[in-house]
C-alpha positions in Angstrom: 59.3 82.7 89.2 63.1 82.1 89.0 65.4 84.0 86.6 66.5 82.2 83.5 70.2 81.5 83.1 72.3 84.3 81.4 72.9 82.3 78.3 69.2 81.6 77.8 68.3 85.3 78.2 71.0 86.3 75.7 69.8 83.6 73.3 66.1 84.7 73.5 67.1 88.4 72.8 69.3 87.3 69.9 66.4 85.2 68.5 64.0 88.2 68.8 66.5 90.6 67.1 67.1 88.1 64.3 63.5 87.4 63.6 62.0 90.9 64.0 63.4 92.7 61.0 62.9 95.9 62.8 64.3 97.7 65.9 62.9 96.4 69.2 62.6 98.5 72.3 63.4 97.4 75.9 59.9 96.3 76.7 59.8 94.0 73.6 63.2 92.6 74.4 62.2 92.0 78.0 59.1 90.1 76.8 61.2 88.0 74.5 63.7 87.2 77.3 60.9 86.4 79.7 62.0 88.9 82.3 60.6 92.1 83.8 63.8 94.0 83.9 64.2 96.4 81.0 67.5 97.6 82.4 68.9 94.1 82.3 67.8 93.4 78.7 69.3 96.7 77.5 72.6 95.7 79.1 72.3 92.2 77.5 71.4 93.8 74.1 74.6 96.0 74.4 76.6 92.8 75.2 75.1 91.1 72.1 75.9 94.3 70.0 79.6 94.2 71.0 79.8 90.4 70.5 78.1 90.4 67.1 79.8 93.5 65.8 83.3 92.2 66.7 82.8 88.7 65.5 80.6 88.9 62.4 81.5 90.7 59.3 78.2 90.9 57.3 75.7 91.2 60.1 75.6 94.0 62.7 73.5 95.0 65.7 72.6 98.7 65.8 71.4 100.7 68.8 68.9 103.4 68.1 67.8 106.1 70.6 65.1 104.9 72.9 67.0 102.6 73.3 66.0 100.2 70.5 68.1 97.5 68.9 68.1 95.9 65.5 70.0 93.1 63.9 70.6 93.7 60.3 72.8 93.0 57.3 75.5 95.5 56.7 74.7 97.7 53.7 77.6 96.6 51.6 76.3 92.9 51.6 72.7 93.5 50.7 73.3 92.8 46.9 74.9 89.5 47.7 72.2 88.4 50.1 69.5 89.6 47.8 70.5 86.9 45.2 69.8 84.2 47.8 66.7 85.6 49.5 63.7 83.3 49.0 61.1 86.0 48.7 61.7 89.7 48.6 59.8 91.9 51.1 58.4 94.0 48.3 58.0 93.6 44.5 60.3 95.6 42.2 57.2 97.7 41.2 56.3 98.5 44.8 60.0 99.3 45.6 60.0 101.7 42.6 56.8 103.4 44.0 58.6 103.6 47.4 61.5 105.3 45.8 59.2 107.9 44.2 57.5 108.5 47.5 60.9 108.9 49.3 62.2 111.3 46.7 59.1 113.4 46.1 57.5 113.3 49.5 55.0 114.4 50.5 53.2 113.1 47.3 49.6 112.4 46.7 48.2 109.1 45.4 47.0 111.0 42.3 50.5 112.3 41.6 51.9 108.8 42.0 49.3 107.5 39.5 50.3 110.1 37.0 54.0 109.2 37.4 53.6 105.4 37.6 50.2 103.8 36.9 47.0 102.9 38.7 49.0 99.9 40.2 50.3 102.3 42.8 47.2 101.8 44.9 48.2 98.1 45.5 51.8 99.2 46.1 50.6 101.8 48.6 48.7 99.1 50.5 51.8 96.9 50.6 54.0 99.8 51.7 51.7 100.8 54.5 51.4 97.1 55.6 55.2 96.8 56.0 55.3 100.3 57.7 57.5 102.1 55.2 54.9 104.8 54.3 52.1 106.6 56.0 49.2 108.4 54.3 47.4 111.5 55.5 44.0 112.6 54.2 44.2 115.8 52.1 40.8 116.6 50.9 39.6 113.7 48.7 43.1 112.3 48.3 45.9 111.1 50.6 49.4 112.5 50.8 52.1 109.9 51.4 55.5 110.1 53.1 58.1 107.7 54.4 58.3 106.6 58.0 60.9 106.2 60.7 60.9 102.4 60.0 61.7 103.1 56.3 64.7 105.3 57.3 66.0 102.8 59.8 65.5 99.8 57.4 67.4 101.4 54.6 69.9 103.3 56.7 68.7 106.7 55.5 68.5 110.1 57.1 65.1 111.2 58.6 65.7 114.7 57.1 64.1 114.7 53.7 66.7 116.9 52.1 69.6 114.7 53.3 67.6 111.6 52.3 67.2 112.8 48.7 71.0 113.3 48.5 71.5 109.8 49.9 69.0 108.4 47.4 70.7 110.1 44.5 73.6 107.8 44.7 72.1 104.4 45.4 69.3 102.0 44.6 66.9 100.8 47.3 67.4 97.1 47.7 65.8 94.6 50.0 
């Protein structure tokens, strides 16, 4: 099988980064590009990162350890984009439940029901589906905490204490 032209490889990686909504690792990028060389796609992703970050003002490409890459909107433009988004990823109620989990984690479903309402069970299902929270069995209940994907998506620290400080000064917005 012959290698695709450089511009086609770059285009395929850009498309995958744009559409994914999450960081992609080298194997995923290689699959998207149609090549077996993870080393090559990492170099191409870094090329895209430099190009996008130097030419675009509201969109950026981030490299995470792994290496993994994500194309995302810069934080300062989320409010503008939100007004034009066709459908939010999560409802406002689910987002509020997510903020409770982030701030009070680990928190049981029962505690969430007391603080919010029984609607949290549906919110928890939505939040687990998008990969923002994970639940761990604790006796008859489940204890919930945020995930790496949540931290990356909202640009928050993985350290819970630091995350709480960050959350104190901002609203979560999709």
